[in-house]
C-alpha atoms as one frame of an Amber mdcrd trajectory, in Angstrom:
protein
 -76.787 -32.337  -5.500 -76.720 -28.541  -3.943 -76.289 -30.214  -0.571 -72.796
 -31.788  -2.082 -71.640 -28.545  -3.607 -72.783 -26.833  -0.477 -70.152 -29.750
   1.297 -67.672 -28.872  -1.313 -67.607 -25.118  -0.661 -67.567 -25.915   2.807
 -64.532 -28.289   2.706 -62.550 -25.349   0.465 -63.073 -22.672   2.788 -61.405
 -24.773   5.453 -58.567 -26.049   3.364 -58.166 -21.593   2.137 -58.475 -20.706
   6.193 -56.041 -23.418   7.101 -53.487 -22.272   4.624 -53.732 -18.721   6.037
 -53.295 -19.561   9.049 -50.176 -22.386   8.301 -48.777 -19.406   6.264 -48.939
 -17.567   9.291 -47.567 -20.260  11.541 -44.652 -20.371   9.112 -44.116 -17.059
   9.095 -43.735 -16.265  12.313 -41.508 -19.361  12.821 -39.094 -17.765  10.526
 -39.410 -14.628  12.239 -38.450 -16.336  15.418 -35.384 -18.175  13.373 -33.842
 -15.150  12.204 -34.928 -13.137  15.514 -32.569 -16.224  17.837 -29.997 -16.026
  15.015 -29.209 -12.617  15.528 -29.373 -12.901  19.038 -27.092 -15.710  19.144
 -24.187 -13.483  16.851 -24.437 -10.486  19.346 -23.478 -12.770  21.907 -21.110
 -13.787  19.737 -22.729 -17.845  20.012 -22.093 -18.075  16.175 -22.900 -21.928
  15.898 -25.904 -21.088  17.506 -26.224 -18.584  15.204 -25.769 -20.760  12.426
 -28.154 -23.303  13.078 -31.270 -20.569  13.468 -30.221 -19.054  10.330 -30.281
 -22.335   8.549 -33.945 -22.840   9.570 -34.714 -19.763   7.426 -32.485 -20.097
   4.650 -33.726 -23.318   4.095 -36.865 -22.003   3.765 -35.598 -19.098   0.881
 -35.381 -16.239   3.084 -32.706 -14.337   1.649 -30.809 -12.659   4.543 -30.502
 -15.678   6.160 -28.964 -17.200   3.059 -26.836 -14.219   3.278 -26.079 -14.214
   7.050 -24.660 -17.925   6.407 -22.533 -16.721   3.144 -20.540 -14.084   5.865
 -20.052 -16.521   8.525 -18.401 -18.768   5.668 -16.767 -16.223   4.314 -15.615
 -15.455   8.185 -15.426 -18.846   9.611 -17.868 -17.613  12.232 -19.474 -20.922
  13.801 -18.576 -23.179  11.135 -15.306 -24.193   9.483 -14.009 -21.182   6.645
 -14.809 -22.217   3.296 -15.168 -19.910   0.693 -16.807 -22.352  -1.546 -20.049
 -22.563   0.703 -19.940 -19.117   1.045 -20.161 -18.389  -2.579 -23.073 -20.870
  -2.267 -25.415 -19.447  -0.046 -24.653 -15.758  -0.903 -25.575 -16.972  -5.093
 -29.270 -17.869  -3.420 -29.505 -14.468  -1.672 -28.291 -12.786  -4.604 -30.625
 -14.379  -7.452 -33.192 -12.689  -5.099 -32.076  -9.777  -5.245 -30.360  -8.679
  -2.393 -27.958  -6.642  -2.580 -24.903  -7.167   0.186 -24.770 -10.688  -1.355
 -24.317  -9.293  -4.828 -21.176  -7.018  -2.903 -20.088  -9.936  -1.162 -19.843
 -12.195  -4.526 -18.640  -9.499  -6.257 -15.422  -9.289  -3.343 -14.857 -13.506
  -3.794 -14.681 -13.229  -7.597 -12.452  -9.837  -7.270  -9.878 -12.087  -4.805
 -10.039 -15.446  -6.363 -11.617 -17.068  -3.293 -13.762 -19.793  -3.596 -14.258
 -18.807  -7.213 -12.112 -18.383 -10.390 -11.206 -14.833 -10.685 -13.284 -12.836
 -12.586 -12.682  -9.295 -12.498 -15.881  -9.016 -15.017 -17.888 -10.690 -12.830
 -17.275  -8.901  -9.595 -18.267  -5.805 -11.955 -21.260  -7.301 -12.986 -22.029
  -7.926  -9.276 -21.270  -4.767  -7.700 -22.868  -3.446 -10.543 -26.205  -4.653
  -9.555 -25.552  -3.770  -5.891 -24.784  -0.218  -6.937 -27.835  -0.068  -8.877
 -30.249  -0.868  -5.906 -28.430   2.034  -4.224 -25.753  -0.137  -2.251 -23.181
   2.220  -0.843 -20.174  -0.376  -1.033 -21.002  -1.834  -4.205 -20.549   2.182
  -5.609 -17.384   2.540  -3.726 -16.187  -1.064  -5.402 -16.865   0.060  -8.568
 -15.579   3.258  -8.477 -12.371   1.266  -7.649 -12.770  -1.127 -10.741 -12.964
   2.150 -13.021 -10.510   3.681 -11.200  -7.501   0.370 -11.502  -9.455  -0.689
 -14.916 -10.076  -3.831 -13.453 -12.904  -5.870 -15.284 -13.448  -2.641 -16.835
 -11.461  -0.112 -19.554 -10.151   2.577 -16.925 -12.490   5.326 -16.229 -11.666
   8.277 -13.661 -14.578  10.163 -14.505 -16.792   6.481 -13.658 -14.818   6.242
 -11.052 -15.238   9.299  -9.423 -19.342   9.567 -10.491 -19.635   6.003  -8.582
 -17.530   7.183  -5.235 -19.579  10.511  -5.300 -22.963   8.422  -4.701 -20.949
   6.451  -2.203 -19.732   9.469  -0.641 -22.632  10.894  -0.367 -24.230   7.654
   1.672 -21.321   7.900   3.803 -18.864   5.394   3.015 -15.804   5.607   4.441
 -14.380   3.689   1.729 -15.393   6.017  -0.936 -14.537   9.116   1.408 -11.278
   7.913   1.319 -10.689   6.473  -2.176 -12.193   9.606  -3.515  -9.998  12.376
  -1.019  -6.789   9.840  -2.615  -7.873  11.132  -6.124  -8.105  14.882  -5.089
  -4.268  14.603  -3.518  -3.014  13.075  -6.240  -4.735  14.984  -8.483  -6.128
  12.190 -10.879  -9.214  12.421 -13.109  -9.702  16.046 -10.864  -7.972  19.418
 -10.032  -5.614  18.647  -7.378  -7.013  19.914  -4.021  -5.247  19.497  -1.061
  -8.103  21.196   0.995 -10.570  18.709  -1.242  -8.527  15.966   0.033  -8.316
  16.515   3.244 -11.807  17.207   3.760 -12.625  13.805   2.693 -10.243  12.092
   4.628 -11.135  14.455   7.934 -15.018  12.467   7.011 -13.451   8.908   6.405
 -11.426   9.578   9.568 -13.805  10.202  12.099 -15.995   6.507  11.322 -12.834
   5.186  11.894 -11.200   4.397   8.469  -7.175   3.956   9.510  -5.976   4.597
   6.339  -7.414   7.789   5.908  -6.691   8.362   9.646  -2.913   7.410   8.162
  -2.836  10.396   5.315  -4.178  12.888   7.213  -1.101  11.917   9.336   1.197
  12.079   6.103  -0.447  15.573   5.601   0.715  16.976   7.869   4.204  16.056
   8.669   4.768  16.552   5.116   2.910  20.221   5.134   0.964  18.820   2.174
  -1.870  21.828   1.537  -1.539  22.411   5.400   1.353  23.801   7.637   3.774
  21.575   8.838   2.530  20.236  12.578   4.008  17.337  13.952   1.844  16.993
  17.305  -1.385  16.936  14.648   0.483  13.931  12.903   1.548  12.210  15.660
  -2.596  11.997  16.764  -3.885  10.969  13.580  -0.838   8.317  12.816  -1.592
   7.378  16.593  -5.309   6.132  15.799  -4.276   4.294  13.065  -1.401   2.804
  14.208  -3.586   1.106  17.157  -5.471   0.122  14.714  -2.800  -2.253  14.092
  -2.146  -0.640  10.072   1.264  -1.023   9.618   2.444   1.930   7.633   0.945
   4.097  10.542   2.927   2.224  13.145   6.169   2.138  11.102   6.259   6.503
  10.740   4.936   6.331  14.471   8.368   5.001  15.503   9.941   7.452  12.653
   8.587  10.647  14.616   9.818   8.687  18.070  13.204   7.914  16.124  13.868
  11.244  14.959  12.147  13.383  17.532   9.067  14.961  15.779   7.050  16.363
  17.155   7.841  13.727  20.828  10.855  13.874  22.468  13.834  11.769  20.375
  13.126   7.681  22.287  14.285   5.088  20.875  13.023   2.776  23.194   9.285
   3.914  21.557  10.615   4.091  18.008  11.766   0.128  18.409   8.308  -0.450
  19.849   6.175   0.742  16.633   8.968  -0.270  14.282   8.777  -4.003  15.588
   5.042  -4.177  15.550   5.190  -2.751  11.441   8.247  -4.842  11.278   6.305
  -8.302  12.356   3.296  -7.377   9.725   6.073  -7.737   7.028   6.465  -3.737
   6.451   9.706  -3.089   4.639  10.716  -0.178   5.999  10.294  -0.743   9.455
  12.450  -3.998   8.677  14.793  -1.878   7.245  14.775   0.763  10.221  14.728
  -1.752  13.414  17.727  -3.535  11.309  19.464  -0.518  11.552  18.816  -0.105
  15.217  20.157  -3.480  15.835  23.274  -2.570  13.556  24.403  -0.146  15.554
  22.642  -0.380  19.053  20.613   2.364  19.402  17.561   1.323  21.646  19.452
  -2.103  22.675  22.661  -3.970  22.735  24.152  -3.961  18.872  23.093  -7.755
  17.916  24.421  -8.305  13.842  22.353 -11.323  13.374  19.206  -9.735  14.477
  20.782  -7.054  12.153  21.131  -8.529   9.315  17.806 -10.790   9.707  15.791
  -7.942   9.471  17.752  -6.544   6.600  17.476  -9.349   4.477  13.618  -9.740
   5.064  13.481  -6.235   3.790  15.794  -6.861   0.940  13.574  -9.972  -0.037
  10.994  -7.391  -0.799  12.916  -5.637  -3.197  13.484  -2.790  -0.995  16.594
  -1.221  -2.447  18.200   0.501   0.567  18.507  -2.785   2.247  19.896  -3.970
  -0.616  22.453  -1.430   0.046  22.877  -1.527   3.195  23.786  -5.216   3.401
  26.313  -4.360   0.481  27.819  -1.772   2.873  28.235  -4.845   5.626  29.871
  -7.225   3.461  32.454  -4.275   1.713  33.187  -3.233   5.501  33.111  -6.550
   7.186  30.449  -5.736   9.694  28.290  -8.157  11.178  29.709 -10.328   8.516
  32.452 -12.130   7.073  34.050  -9.243   4.513  33.200 -10.021   1.194  33.227
  -7.703  -2.324  31.616 -10.109  -4.117  28.452 -10.275  -2.032  28.732  -6.646
  -1.591  28.810  -6.321  -5.364  25.807  -8.676  -5.434  23.497  -6.501  -3.125
  24.745  -3.259  -4.688  23.462  -4.020  -8.468  20.088  -5.324  -6.983  19.695
  -1.512  -5.113  21.416  -0.179  -8.315  19.040  -1.698 -10.825  16.235  -0.428
  -8.887  17.946   3.208  -9.665  19.056   3.528  -6.173  21.869   6.291  -6.559
  23.908   5.309  -3.433  24.897   1.457  -4.784  24.881   3.032  -8.357  27.942
   5.281  -6.862  29.346   2.167  -4.902  28.967   0.005  -8.067  30.749   2.677
 -10.170  33.726   3.070  -7.385  34.023  -1.302  -7.447  34.810  -0.970 -10.981
  36.938   1.620 -10.633  39.626  -0.352  -8.613  38.615  -3.498  -9.602  36.579
  -4.541  -5.831  34.692  -7.775  -6.176  34.938  -7.543 -10.562  37.723  -6.846
 -13.036  38.915  -3.219 -12.964  36.677  -1.690 -16.083  36.427   2.157 -16.559
  33.421   1.990 -19.092  31.459   0.236 -16.653  32.881   2.383 -13.523  31.769
   5.449 -15.708  28.624   3.781 -17.035  27.293   3.599 -13.283  29.223   6.983
 -11.927  26.869   8.495 -14.833  23.623   6.702 -13.532  24.079   8.298  -9.838
  25.845  11.568 -11.413  22.172  12.221 -13.146  20.941  11.716 -10.419  22.493
  14.439  -8.401  25.497  12.587  -6.433  28.018  14.727  -5.845  30.638  11.820
  -4.966  29.599  10.764  -8.525  29.885  13.814 -10.375  33.029  14.317  -8.985
  34.706  10.956  -9.769  32.638  10.945 -13.640  34.910  14.213 -14.302  38.074
  12.436 -13.547  37.265   9.914 -16.058  36.064  12.575 -18.607  39.304  14.333
 -17.849  41.824  11.577 -17.926  40.308   9.774 -20.932  39.060   6.720 -18.704
  36.593   4.335 -20.047  35.163   7.052 -21.643  36.296  10.073 -24.847  38.498
  12.466 -22.967  36.416  15.836 -22.969  37.075  18.750 -21.019  34.285  20.179
 -20.907  32.039  17.458 -19.356  34.671  17.248 -17.280  34.181  20.297 -16.344
  30.956  20.368 -16.105  30.867  17.538 -13.222  33.042  19.518 -11.704  30.938
  22.324 -11.213  28.208  20.555 -10.357  29.906  18.082  -7.621  31.816  21.577
  -6.168  27.973  23.373  -5.873  27.357  20.696  -3.533  29.928  21.431  -1.207
  32.586  18.425  -2.830  35.783  19.448  -1.400  37.639  17.538  -3.644  35.620
  18.674  -6.707  36.144  22.419  -5.331  40.030  21.784  -5.534  40.084  20.040
  -8.683  37.951  22.533 -10.552  40.699  25.262  -9.616  43.334  23.665 -11.148
  41.422  22.567 -13.665  40.575  26.009 -14.148  44.530  26.551 -15.223  44.824
  23.690 -17.589  42.186  24.242 -20.001  41.117  26.396 -22.830  38.534  29.148
 -22.061  36.362  27.980 -24.177  35.949  24.816 -22.744  35.735  25.794 -19.693
  32.799  28.206 -21.086  31.210  25.353 -22.972  31.528  23.467 -20.043  29.831
  25.712 -17.431  26.738  26.171 -20.231  26.492  22.274 -20.025  26.427  22.899
 -16.604  23.419  25.779 -16.082  21.624  23.385 -18.677  21.891  20.207 -16.710
  18.440  18.958 -14.486  18.410  16.086 -12.486  16.552  12.995 -13.947
């Protein structure tokens, strides 16, 4: 019996030794798989990287599961497949992998491979953030800032942004900078905004570089400095940011900080326009329409204007209205002009509102209607359009479309004349001879009290 027990103990000891040896071998194999995968990834051999990562992921290594998720997410070494990315991220996430929790949150935020669910995105970001993951903290800040999946709270947004900023997150530095720039949730401070933008910009954040350019171009918290604006715009533009490419085009177009250069303006506008940036499409249309920097090309001008107009850019819609009204590059059509003017006017574009007023006053493309003319003129006049103020004054003076009202007419004449409108100045002088002093005094009082809307 004693001999049998000894033999059993020897067998168990051997099994334990074998188990330990096997575990060491498995650990070594997994370490090798991860090492080989990382090396292959660094050499852009993504197919080989996936093969090695899968060996480790199938053994439950969270980092490998996360890495395969990333490769399915980005389509590296495999066909892009968000559902597969979600599966691998989830396997790593349940093991507490912060990067997987953050990336899985992104899938739920954007609705890629899963139904969009801001609440679930917040839950996952919070899991990552609570582990100190800077990306999770920054994006949790975004969700609180915009009220996505949580009640909007600038205080919470700022709190999470600050945690991420302390870890050097460029995303958080930029977003917190915007809040200081706008004075949302904090006392507005251009100095603090610029400091944060600069931190993010030095890390290559193109949005922060663009905002620094905008700060210097528009003298927001600093002295206006076009060369410095161009330096930051160029960095962001070269990184492919469409807004920066457009603004750099504007600097060359207007000769701000650089010699005026139509060719360079055209080049940068086109880069931004090709990315669908509406303002660049508008400016490119204007260059083709007017033959600046290249031969005039009406089909190109119309094409770019329409692309911008289809994105609801009011100025592009207005410009198309002008082309149709004047028969430039298109067959003259008052009806088509009215259609484009109305789209812009409904967005509050004063020149379009003024043009609609003209159309209704003179029956161009619509039935003559002084009441409608007065309505559109008033909308433009309230924004400070001298032409609309003058025409509205005439309607009040003559009782066309509105009740005749001398003080109201005089008010609009004074406002238009103060902007240098020659017709208003001439008519004002004549009007003063035709109405009673009390009416003039009331008109003067109304003009002094008027504020643009």
